[in-house]
All heavy atoms as TSV, in Angstrom:
chain	resi	resn	atom	element	x	y	z
A	1	MET	N	N	21.245	17.741	3.520
A	1	MET	CA	C	21.597	16.387	3.151
A	1	MET	C	C	21.227	15.466	4.292
A	1	MET	O	O	21.518	15.712	5.450
A	1	MET	CB	C	23.126	16.355	2.899
A	1	MET	CG	C	23.665	14.973	2.730
A	1	MET	SD	S	25.421	14.844	2.334
A	1	MET	CE	C	26.132	16.363	2.915
A	2	GLN	N	N	20.551	14.365	3.965
A	2	GLN	CA	C	20.159	13.391	4.987
A	2	GLN	C	C	21.277	12.393	5.242
A	2	GLN	O	O	21.858	11.871	4.299
A	2	GLN	CB	C	18.889	12.648	4.573
A	2	GLN	CG	C	18.489	11.628	5.597
A	2	GLN	CD	C	17.006	11.560	5.790
A	2	GLN	OE1	O	16.278	12.408	5.343
A	2	GLN	NE2	N	16.534	10.552	6.462
A	3	GLN	N	N	21.541	12.154	6.496
A	3	GLN	CA	C	22.559	11.218	6.919
A	3	GLN	C	C	21.985	10.324	8.009
A	3	GLN	O	O	21.173	10.771	8.792
A	3	GLN	CB	C	23.803	11.954	7.432
A	3	GLN	CG	C	24.362	12.925	6.398
A	3	GLN	CD	C	25.547	13.663	6.912
A	3	GLN	OE1	O	26.552	13.090	7.222
A	3	GLN	NE2	N	25.421	14.961	7.032
A	4	VAL	N	N	22.443	9.090	8.025
A	4	VAL	CA	C	21.967	8.124	9.055
A	4	VAL	C	C	23.169	7.633	9.837
A	4	VAL	O	O	24.203	7.273	9.273
A	4	VAL	CB	C	21.224	6.945	8.388
A	4	VAL	CG1	C	20.797	5.940	9.431
A	4	VAL	CG2	C	20.047	7.440	7.580
A	5	PHE	N	N	22.997	7.634	11.152
A	5	PHE	CA	C	24.069	7.177	12.059
A	5	PHE	C	C	23.499	6.027	12.891
A	5	PHE	O	O	22.360	6.049	13.322
A	5	PHE	CB	C	24.505	8.287	13.004
A	5	PHE	CG	C	25.069	9.489	12.305
A	5	PHE	CD1	C	24.256	10.560	11.973
A	5	PHE	CD2	C	26.401	9.551	11.998
A	5	PHE	CE1	C	24.771	11.668	11.342
A	5	PHE	CE2	C	26.937	10.670	11.358
A	5	PHE	CZ	C	26.124	11.718	11.024
A	6	GLU	N	N	24.350	5.055	13.181
A	6	GLU	CA	C	24.023	4.039	14.166
A	6	GLU	C	C	24.719	4.468	15.453
A	6	GLU	O	O	25.940	4.585	15.502
A	6	GLU	CB	C	24.539	2.680	13.728
A	6	GLU	CG	C	24.147	1.581	14.719
A	6	GLU	CD	C	24.646	0.211	14.303
A	6	GLU	OE1	O	24.715	-0.068	13.078
A	6	GLU	OE2	O	24.970	-0.587	15.183
A	7	VAL	N	N	23.918	4.753	16.480
A	7	VAL	CA	C	24.424	5.291	17.737
A	7	VAL	C	C	24.159	4.301	18.865
A	7	VAL	O	O	23.002	4.035	19.168
A	7	VAL	CB	C	23.808	6.659	18.022
A	7	VAL	CG1	C	24.347	7.228	19.336
A	7	VAL	CG2	C	24.057	7.634	16.880
A	8	GLN	N	N	25.206	3.785	19.445
A	8	GLN	CA	C	25.099	2.809	20.532
A	8	GLN	C	C	25.088	3.536	21.873
A	8	GLN	O	O	25.808	4.505	22.047
A	8	GLN	CB	C	26.290	1.862	20.489
A	8	GLN	CG	C	26.427	1.061	19.225
A	8	GLN	CD	C	25.301	0.075	19.038
A	8	GLN	OE1	O	24.831	-0.536	19.988
A	8	GLN	NE2	N	24.849	-0.093	17.799
A	9	GLY	N	N	24.269	3.053	22.799
A	9	GLY	CA	C	24.274	3.583	24.146
A	9	GLY	C	C	23.105	4.479	24.510
A	9	GLY	O	O	23.011	4.906	25.657
A	10	MET	N	N	22.204	4.756	23.579
A	10	MET	CA	C	21.048	5.571	23.913
A	10	MET	C	C	20.031	4.688	24.609
A	10	MET	O	O	19.531	3.737	24.019
A	10	MET	CB	C	20.431	6.173	22.660
A	10	MET	CG	C	21.292	7.153	21.943
A	10	MET	SD	S	20.438	7.940	20.544
A	10	MET	CE	C	20.052	6.523	19.521
A	11	THR	N	N	19.743	4.980	25.876
A	11	THR	CA	C	18.836	4.142	26.630
A	11	THR	C	C	17.591	4.837	27.168
A	11	THR	O	O	16.721	4.193	27.716
A	11	THR	CB	C	19.571	3.515	27.830
A	11	THR	OG1	O	20.066	4.575	28.669
A	11	THR	CG2	C	20.718	2.626	27.357
A	12	CYS	N	N	17.540	6.172	27.023
A	12	CYS	CA	C	16.411	6.904	27.638
A	12	CYS	C	C	16.194	8.226	26.908
A	12	CYS	O	O	16.924	8.608	26.004
A	12	CYS	CB	C	16.688	7.160	29.111
A	12	CYS	SG	S	18.134	8.219	29.374
A	13	GLY	N	N	15.175	8.931	27.355
A	13	GLY	CA	C	14.847	10.242	26.783
A	13	GLY	C	C	15.978	11.229	26.977
A	13	GLY	O	O	16.214	12.075	26.109
A	14	HIS	N	N	16.678	11.154	28.088
A	14	HIS	CA	C	17.810	12.046	28.336
A	14	HIS	C	C	18.889	11.821	27.277
A	14	HIS	O	O	19.463	12.782	26.786
A	14	HIS	CB	C	18.399	11.803	29.724
A	14	HIS	CG	C	19.601	12.630	29.997
A	14	HIS	ND1	N	20.862	12.196	29.674
A	14	HIS	CD2	C	19.733	13.868	30.548
A	14	HIS	CE1	C	21.738	13.167	29.996
A	14	HIS	NE2	N	21.081	14.173	30.523
A	15	CYS	N	N	19.119	10.576	26.920
A	15	CYS	CA	C	20.091	10.267	25.879
A	15	CYS	C	C	19.679	10.892	24.535
A	15	CYS	O	O	20.509	11.467	23.829
A	15	CYS	CB	C	20.224	8.752	25.698
A	15	CYS	SG	S	20.844	7.881	27.146
A	16	GLU	N	N	18.410	10.795	24.224
A	16	GLU	CA	C	17.917	11.372	22.984
A	16	GLU	C	C	18.121	12.890	22.974
A	16	GLU	O	O	18.519	13.458	21.986
A	16	GLU	CB	C	16.437	11.043	22.761
A	16	GLU	CG	C	16.193	9.588	22.459
A	16	GLU	CD	C	14.723	9.320	22.191
A	16	GLU	OE1	O	13.927	10.239	22.055
A	16	GLU	OE2	O	14.403	8.101	22.126
A	17	ARG	N	N	17.833	13.533	24.094
A	17	ARG	CA	C	18.023	14.992	24.195
A	17	ARG	C	C	19.486	15.354	24.067
A	17	ARG	O	O	19.839	16.350	23.431
A	17	ARG	CB	C	17.421	15.514	25.505
A	17	ARG	CG	C	15.915	15.602	25.479
A	17	ARG	CD	C	15.342	16.352	26.681
A	17	ARG	NE	N	15.715	15.745	27.957
A	17	ARG	CZ	C	15.117	14.705	28.529
A	17	ARG	NH1	N	14.110	14.122	27.917
A	17	ARG	NH2	N	15.513	14.250	29.690
A	18	ALA	N	N	20.355	14.557	24.686
A	18	ALA	CA	C	21.783	14.838	24.625
A	18	ALA	C	C	22.276	14.762	23.182
A	18	ALA	O	O	23.052	15.632	22.717
A	18	ALA	CB	C	22.559	13.868	25.509
A	19	VAL	N	N	21.851	13.756	22.449
A	19	VAL	CA	C	22.238	13.593	21.033
A	19	VAL	C	C	21.642	14.740	20.216
A	19	VAL	O	O	22.361	15.346	19.390
A	19	VAL	CB	C	21.824	12.213	20.494
A	19	VAL	CG1	C	21.967	12.140	18.988
A	19	VAL	CG2	C	22.617	11.115	21.163
A	20	THR	N	N	20.390	15.051	20.446
A	20	THR	CA	C	19.743	16.137	19.712
A	20	THR	C	C	20.460	17.459	19.955
A	20	THR	O	O	20.762	18.200	19.015
A	20	THR	CB	C	18.266	16.263	20.129
A	20	THR	OG1	O	17.586	15.053	19.765
A	20	THR	CG2	C	17.589	17.436	19.456
A	21	ASN	N	N	20.769	17.765	21.221
A	21	ASN	CA	C	21.455	19.015	21.539
A	21	ASN	C	C	22.852	19.079	20.946
A	21	ASN	O	O	23.298	20.137	20.507
A	21	ASN	CB	C	21.494	19.217	23.066
A	21	ASN	CG	C	20.152	19.536	23.659
A	21	ASN	OD1	O	19.227	19.942	22.955
A	21	ASN	ND2	N	19.971	19.264	24.951
A	22	ALA	N	N	23.544	17.940	20.924
A	22	ALA	CA	C	24.882	17.900	20.332
A	22	ALA	C	C	24.841	18.211	18.846
A	22	ALA	O	O	25.636	19.011	18.334
A	22	ALA	CB	C	25.503	16.518	20.566
A	23	ILE	N	N	23.882	17.613	18.148
A	23	ILE	CA	C	23.717	17.861	16.719
A	23	ILE	C	C	23.325	19.299	16.471
A	23	ILE	O	O	23.893	19.971	15.603
A	23	ILE	CB	C	22.689	16.899	16.115
A	23	ILE	CG1	C	23.225	15.458	16.170
A	23	ILE	CG2	C	22.338	17.296	14.690
A	23	ILE	CD1	C	22.202	14.391	15.879
A	24	GLN	N	N	22.371	19.831	17.272
A	24	GLN	CA	C	21.929	21.199	17.071
A	24	GLN	C	C	23.011	22.230	17.458
A	24	GLN	O	O	22.958	23.341	17.026
A	24	GLN	CB	C	20.605	21.449	17.788
A	24	GLN	CG	C	19.489	20.717	17.099
A	24	GLN	CD	C	18.153	20.892	17.760
A	24	GLN	OE1	O	18.055	21.146	18.966
A	24	GLN	NE2	N	17.105	20.776	16.969
A	25	GLY	N	N	23.978	21.785	18.250
A	25	GLY	CA	C	25.122	22.645	18.545
A	25	GLY	C	C	25.988	22.869	17.332
A	25	GLY	O	O	26.680	23.890	17.210
A	26	ILE	N	N	25.969	21.920	16.406
A	26	ILE	CA	C	26.702	22.036	15.141
A	26	ILE	C	C	25.849	22.747	14.108
A	26	ILE	O	O	26.330	23.592	13.359
A	26	ILE	CB	C	27.113	20.630	14.613
A	26	ILE	CG1	C	28.007	19.920	15.624
A	26	ILE	CG2	C	27.786	20.723	13.269
A	26	ILE	CD1	C	29.335	20.571	15.872
A	27	ASP	N	N	24.556	22.388	14.033
A	27	ASP	CA	C	23.614	22.956	13.067
A	27	ASP	C	C	22.283	23.137	13.747
A	27	ASP	O	O	21.525	22.180	13.899
A	27	ASP	CB	C	23.526	22.051	11.850
A	27	ASP	CG	C	22.524	22.563	10.804
A	27	ASP	OD1	O	21.917	23.651	11.008
A	27	ASP	OD2	O	22.356	21.888	9.787
A	28	ALA	N	N	21.991	24.372	14.147
A	28	ALA	CA	C	20.760	24.653	14.865
A	28	ALA	C	C	19.505	24.360	14.043
A	28	ALA	O	O	18.431	24.137	14.597
A	28	ALA	CB	C	20.743	26.135	15.312
A	29	GLN	N	N	19.623	24.342	12.717
A	29	GLN	CA	C	18.482	24.106	11.838
A	29	GLN	C	C	18.328	22.612	11.476
A	29	GLN	O	O	17.417	22.254	10.747
A	29	GLN	CB	C	18.646	24.884	10.554
A	29	GLN	CG	C	18.798	26.387	10.774
A	29	GLN	CD	C	17.663	26.976	11.567
A	29	GLN	OE1	O	16.494	26.692	11.279
A	29	GLN	NE2	N	17.972	27.820	12.554
A	30	ALA	N	N	19.172	21.757	12.001
A	30	ALA	CA	C	19.117	20.329	11.667
A	30	ALA	C	C	17.765	19.723	12.067
A	30	ALA	O	O	17.213	20.037	13.109
A	30	ALA	CB	C	20.233	19.601	12.364
A	31	GLN	N	N	17.265	18.859	11.192
A	31	GLN	CA	C	16.069	18.079	11.481
A	31	GLN	C	C	16.546	16.704	11.918
A	31	GLN	O	O	17.314	16.061	11.215
A	31	GLN	CB	C	15.184	17.979	10.236
A	31	GLN	CG	C	14.683	19.315	9.749
A	31	GLN	CD	C	13.771	19.993	10.751
A	31	GLN	OE1	O	12.847	19.390	11.280
A	31	GLN	NE2	N	14.077	21.246	11.046
A	32	ILE	N	N	16.065	16.237	13.067
A	32	ILE	CA	C	16.592	15.013	13.674
A	32	ILE	C	C	15.452	14.065	14.009
A	32	ILE	O	O	14.440	14.473	14.569
A	32	ILE	CB	C	17.360	15.363	14.986
A	32	ILE	CG1	C	18.454	16.364	14.688
A	32	ILE	CG2	C	17.913	14.089	15.604
A	32	ILE	CD1	C	18.885	17.184	15.855
A	33	LYS	N	N	15.646	12.807	13.645
A	33	LYS	CA	C	14.665	11.763	13.969
A	33	LYS	C	C	15.460	10.642	14.638
A	33	LYS	O	O	16.402	10.105	14.050
A	33	LYS	CB	C	13.968	11.256	12.714
A	33	LYS	CG	C	12.951	10.202	13.000
A	33	LYS	CD	C	12.253	9.764	11.728
A	33	LYS	CE	C	11.289	8.618	12.010
A	33	LYS	NZ	N	10.754	8.034	10.776
A	34	ILE	N	N	15.066	10.272	15.853
A	34	ILE	CA	C	15.790	9.246	16.609
A	34	ILE	C	C	14.861	8.064	16.841
A	34	ILE	O	O	13.744	8.216	17.296
A	34	ILE	CB	C	16.295	9.803	17.965
A	34	ILE	CG1	C	17.308	10.923	17.707
A	34	ILE	CG2	C	16.906	8.686	18.798
A	34	ILE	CD1	C	17.793	11.591	18.958
A	35	ASP	N	N	15.371	6.874	16.505
A	35	ASP	CA	C	14.701	5.620	16.825
A	35	ASP	C	C	15.635	4.879	17.785
A	35	ASP	O	O	16.538	4.168	17.384
A	35	ASP	CB	C	14.458	4.790	15.551
A	35	ASP	CG	C	13.712	3.493	15.821
A	35	ASP	OD1	O	13.582	3.110	17.014
A	35	ASP	OD2	O	13.256	2.883	14.855
A	36	ARG	N	N	15.398	5.097	19.066
A	36	ARG	CA	C	16.263	4.549	20.116
A	36	ARG	C	C	16.314	3.033	20.083
A	36	ARG	O	O	17.385	2.426	20.258
A	36	ARG	CB	C	15.798	5.058	21.478
A	36	ARG	CG	C	16.730	4.731	22.601
A	36	ARG	CD	C	16.301	5.391	23.888
A	36	ARG	NE	N	14.957	5.055	24.273
A	36	ARG	CZ	C	14.117	5.870	24.884
A	36	ARG	NH1	N	14.464	7.084	25.197
A	36	ARG	NH2	N	12.895	5.478	25.205
A	37	SER	N	N	15.189	2.390	19.829
A	37	SER	CA	C	15.165	0.918	19.837
A	37	SER	C	C	15.985	0.318	18.706
A	37	SER	O	O	16.487	-0.804	18.822
A	37	SER	CB	C	13.742	0.407	19.765
A	37	SER	OG	O	13.129	0.782	18.526
A	38	ALA	N	N	16.174	1.067	17.629
A	38	ALA	CA	C	16.990	0.608	16.497
A	38	ALA	C	C	18.391	1.215	16.509
A	38	ALA	O	O	19.172	0.964	15.576
A	38	ALA	CB	C	16.281	0.930	15.181
A	39	ASN	N	N	18.677	2.035	17.529
A	39	ASN	CA	C	19.976	2.710	17.603
A	39	ASN	C	C	20.233	3.551	16.372
A	39	ASN	O	O	21.363	3.683	15.891
A	39	ASN	CB	C	21.138	1.706	17.777
A	39	ASN	CG	C	21.008	0.926	19.047
A	39	ASN	OD1	O	20.668	1.462	20.097
A	39	ASN	ND2	N	21.276	-0.375	18.974
A	40	ARG	N	N	19.168	4.177	15.852
A	40	ARG	CA	C	19.260	4.885	14.580
A	40	ARG	C	C	18.963	6.369	14.790
A	40	ARG	O	O	17.973	6.743	15.427
A	40	ARG	CB	C	18.242	4.273	13.636
A	40	ARG	CG	C	18.225	4.866	12.254
A	40	ARG	CD	C	17.167	4.112	11.444
A	40	ARG	NE	N	16.946	4.726	10.162
A	40	ARG	CZ	C	17.523	4.332	9.037
A	40	ARG	NH1	N	18.305	3.286	9.044
A	40	ARG	NH2	N	17.256	4.950	7.902
A	41	VAL	N	N	19.842	7.213	14.229
A	41	VAL	CA	C	19.629	8.653	14.253
A	41	VAL	C	C	19.707	9.162	12.818
A	41	VAL	O	O	20.711	8.988	12.135
A	41	VAL	CB	C	20.709	9.363	15.121
A	41	VAL	CG1	C	20.502	10.870	15.084
A	41	VAL	CG2	C	20.678	8.864	16.540
A	42	GLU	N	N	18.608	9.749	12.349
A	42	GLU	CA	C	18.568	10.324	11.017
A	42	GLU	C	C	18.681	11.841	11.174
A	42	GLU	O	O	17.973	12.443	11.976
A	42	GLU	CB	C	17.243	10.003	10.326
A	42	GLU	CG	C	17.067	8.529	10.053
A	42	GLU	CD	C	15.722	8.231	9.404
A	42	GLU	OE1	O	15.065	9.129	8.849
A	42	GLU	OE2	O	15.309	7.068	9.468
A	43	VAL	N	N	19.587	12.438	10.408
A	43	VAL	CA	C	19.838	13.875	10.506
A	43	VAL	C	C	19.755	14.467	9.098
A	43	VAL	O	O	20.424	13.997	8.185
A	43	VAL	CB	C	21.214	14.157	11.111
A	43	VAL	CG1	C	21.454	15.647	11.233
A	43	VAL	CG2	C	21.383	13.459	12.455
A	44	ASP	N	N	18.949	15.508	8.978
A	44	ASP	CA	C	18.918	16.287	7.744
A	44	ASP	C	C	19.604	17.625	8.074
A	44	ASP	O	O	19.084	18.433	8.811
A	44	ASP	CB	C	17.477	16.517	7.295
A	44	ASP	CG	C	17.404	17.171	5.919
A	44	ASP	OD1	O	18.441	17.378	5.281
A	44	ASP	OD2	O	16.272	17.410	5.458
A	45	SER	N	N	20.844	17.772	7.561
A	45	SER	CA	C	21.684	18.896	7.939
A	45	SER	C	C	22.675	19.203	6.838
A	45	SER	O	O	23.064	18.329	6.076
A	45	SER	CB	C	22.447	18.549	9.218
A	45	SER	OG	O	23.407	19.532	9.507
A	46	SER	N	N	23.099	20.455	6.796
A	46	SER	CA	C	24.142	20.842	5.855
A	46	SER	C	C	25.529	20.657	6.435
A	46	SER	O	O	26.533	20.793	5.740
A	46	SER	CB	C	23.950	22.334	5.463
A	46	SER	OG	O	24.014	23.137	6.617
A	47	ALA	N	N	25.624	20.299	7.714
A	47	ALA	CA	C	26.914	20.075	8.353
A	47	ALA	C	C	27.540	18.760	7.845
A	47	ALA	O	O	26.847	17.857	7.403
A	47	ALA	CB	C	26.742	19.991	9.862
A	48	SER	N	N	28.860	18.693	7.956
A	48	SER	CA	C	29.559	17.487	7.472
A	48	SER	C	C	29.276	16.299	8.382
A	48	SER	O	O	29.001	16.451	9.593
A	48	SER	CB	C	31.067	17.733	7.412
A	48	SER	OG	O	31.604	17.721	8.716
A	49	ARG	N	N	29.356	15.114	7.789
A	49	ARG	CA	C	29.133	13.876	8.561
A	49	ARG	C	C	30.142	13.796	9.695
A	49	ARG	O	O	29.797	13.423	10.808
A	49	ARG	CB	C	29.235	12.683	7.613
A	49	ARG	CG	C	29.017	11.372	8.342
A	49	ARG	CD	C	28.971	10.181	7.396
A	49	ARG	NE	N	28.690	8.968	8.120
A	49	ARG	CZ	C	27.469	8.529	8.451
A	49	ARG	NH1	N	26.405	9.232	8.137
A	49	ARG	NH2	N	27.312	7.414	9.135
A	50	ASP	N	N	31.401	14.121	9.426
A	50	ASP	CA	C	32.429	14.044	10.443
A	50	ASP	C	C	32.140	14.960	11.622
A	50	ASP	O	O	32.310	14.566	12.782
A	50	ASP	CB	C	33.803	14.388	9.866
A	50	ASP	CG	C	34.341	13.315	8.912
A	50	ASP	OD1	O	33.848	12.178	8.975
A	50	ASP	OD2	O	35.246	13.629	8.144
A	51	ALA	N	N	31.643	16.172	11.357
A	51	ALA	CA	C	31.342	17.113	12.451
A	51	ALA	C	C	30.174	16.593	13.286
A	51	ALA	O	O	30.255	16.648	14.516
A	51	ALA	CB	C	31.019	18.490	11.880
A	52	LEU	N	N	29.155	16.076	12.655
A	52	LEU	CA	C	28.016	15.531	13.385
A	52	LEU	C	C	28.424	14.313	14.182
A	52	LEU	O	O	28.044	14.178	15.375
A	52	LEU	CB	C	26.884	15.189	12.402
A	52	LEU	CG	C	26.277	16.361	11.653
A	52	LEU	CD1	C	25.346	15.862	10.568
A	52	LEU	CD2	C	25.561	17.322	12.593
A	53	GLN	N	N	29.188	13.430	13.585
A	53	GLN	CA	C	29.638	12.219	14.280
A	53	GLN	C	C	30.482	12.563	15.480
A	53	GLN	O	O	30.328	12.003	16.556
A	53	GLN	CB	C	30.420	11.331	13.304
A	53	GLN	CG	C	30.781	9.981	13.842
A	53	GLN	CD	C	31.296	9.040	12.755
A	53	GLN	OE1	O	31.134	9.299	11.560
A	53	GLN	NE2	N	31.929	7.985	13.167
A	54	ALA	N	N	31.366	13.550	15.341
A	54	ALA	CA	C	32.222	13.983	16.448
A	54	ALA	C	C	31.380	14.564	17.577
A	54	ALA	O	O	31.650	14.290	18.756
A	54	ALA	CB	C	33.243	14.991	15.961
A	55	ALA	N	N	30.363	15.346	17.250
A	55	ALA	CA	C	29.512	15.951	18.292
A	55	ALA	C	C	28.781	14.876	19.086
A	55	ALA	O	O	28.677	14.972	20.313
A	55	ALA	CB	C	28.515	16.916	17.611
A	56	ILE	N	N	28.275	13.865	18.372
A	56	ILE	CA	C	27.587	12.762	19.078
A	56	ILE	C	C	28.578	12.014	19.970
A	56	ILE	O	O	28.254	11.694	21.123
A	56	ILE	CB	C	26.909	11.821	18.072
A	56	ILE	CG1	C	25.825	12.556	17.310
A	56	ILE	CG2	C	26.323	10.598	18.788
A	56	ILE	CD1	C	25.281	11.836	16.094
A	57	ALA	N	N	29.744	11.726	19.445
A	57	ALA	CA	C	30.763	10.959	20.202
A	57	ALA	C	C	31.207	11.750	21.427
A	57	ALA	O	O	31.476	11.129	22.484
A	57	ALA	CB	C	31.950	10.659	19.309
A	58	GLU	N	N	31.277	13.070	21.337
A	58	GLU	CA	C	31.665	13.895	22.481
A	58	GLU	C	C	30.698	13.740	23.642
A	58	GLU	O	O	31.048	13.968	24.807
A	58	GLU	CB	C	31.789	15.353	22.092
A	58	GLU	CG	C	33.060	15.654	21.327
A	58	GLU	CD	C	33.144	17.123	20.902
A	58	GLU	OE1	O	32.475	17.965	21.539
A	58	GLU	OE2	O	33.927	17.401	20.004
A	59	GLU	N	N	29.450	13.343	23.347
A	59	GLU	CA	C	28.455	13.154	24.401
A	59	GLU	C	C	28.603	11.776	25.045
A	59	GLU	O	O	27.902	11.432	25.975
A	59	GLU	CB	C	27.025	13.290	23.827
A	59	GLU	CG	C	26.696	14.721	23.451
A	59	GLU	CD	C	26.714	15.642	24.637
A	59	GLU	OE1	O	26.185	15.279	25.713
A	59	GLU	OE2	O	27.222	16.764	24.463
A	60	GLY	N	N	29.520	10.962	24.515
A	60	GLY	CA	C	29.798	9.660	25.133
A	60	GLY	C	C	29.149	8.469	24.448
A	60	GLY	O	O	29.120	7.394	25.000
A	61	TYR	N	N	28.653	8.676	23.242
A	61	TYR	CA	C	27.990	7.602	22.512
A	61	TYR	C	C	28.895	7.093	21.404
A	61	TYR	O	O	29.652	7.862	20.793
A	61	TYR	CB	C	26.650	8.089	21.918
A	61	TYR	CG	C	25.732	8.579	22.984
A	61	TYR	CD1	C	25.624	9.925	23.288
A	61	TYR	CD2	C	24.979	7.668	23.741
A	61	TYR	CE1	C	24.810	10.374	24.290
A	61	TYR	CE2	C	24.167	8.108	24.762
A	61	TYR	CZ	C	24.098	9.466	25.032
A	61	TYR	OH	O	23.283	9.909	26.037
A	62	LYS	N	N	28.810	5.787	21.153
A	62	LYS	CA	C	29.588	5.175	20.063
A	62	LYS	C	C	28.816	5.320	18.767
A	62	LYS	O	O	27.632	4.941	18.697
A	62	LYS	CB	C	29.874	3.721	20.365
A	62	LYS	CG	C	30.704	3.052	19.327
A	62	LYS	CD	C	31.048	1.626	19.706
A	62	LYS	CE	C	31.891	1.007	18.600
A	62	LYS	NZ	N	32.259	-0.337	18.900
A	63	VAL	N	N	29.441	5.870	17.775
A	63	VAL	CA	C	28.789	6.133	16.485
A	63	VAL	C	C	29.384	5.222	15.412
A	63	VAL	O	O	30.611	5.207	15.250
A	63	VAL	CB	C	28.935	7.598	16.053
A	63	VAL	CG1	C	28.180	7.870	14.771
A	63	VAL	CG2	C	28.479	8.532	17.160
A	64	ALA	N	N	28.525	4.527	14.694
A	64	ALA	CA	C	28.995	3.656	13.604
A	64	ALA	C	C	28.623	4.268	12.272
A	64	ALA	O	O	27.721	5.073	12.166
A	64	ALA	CB	C	28.377	2.263	13.717
């Protein structure tokens, strides 16, 4: 299932890797596309939205 998150605070490649690793920690098979300039993270995953959102937030990013 494809889900889109607005993630505030991603400013560099390290931020993108942190978000990617957080999501893959929930679902290793997740397909992730990040558009840092638009604060947009698209995730194709079978994991719940709440679980993915919590994983991103645990890395210190605000998720809308």
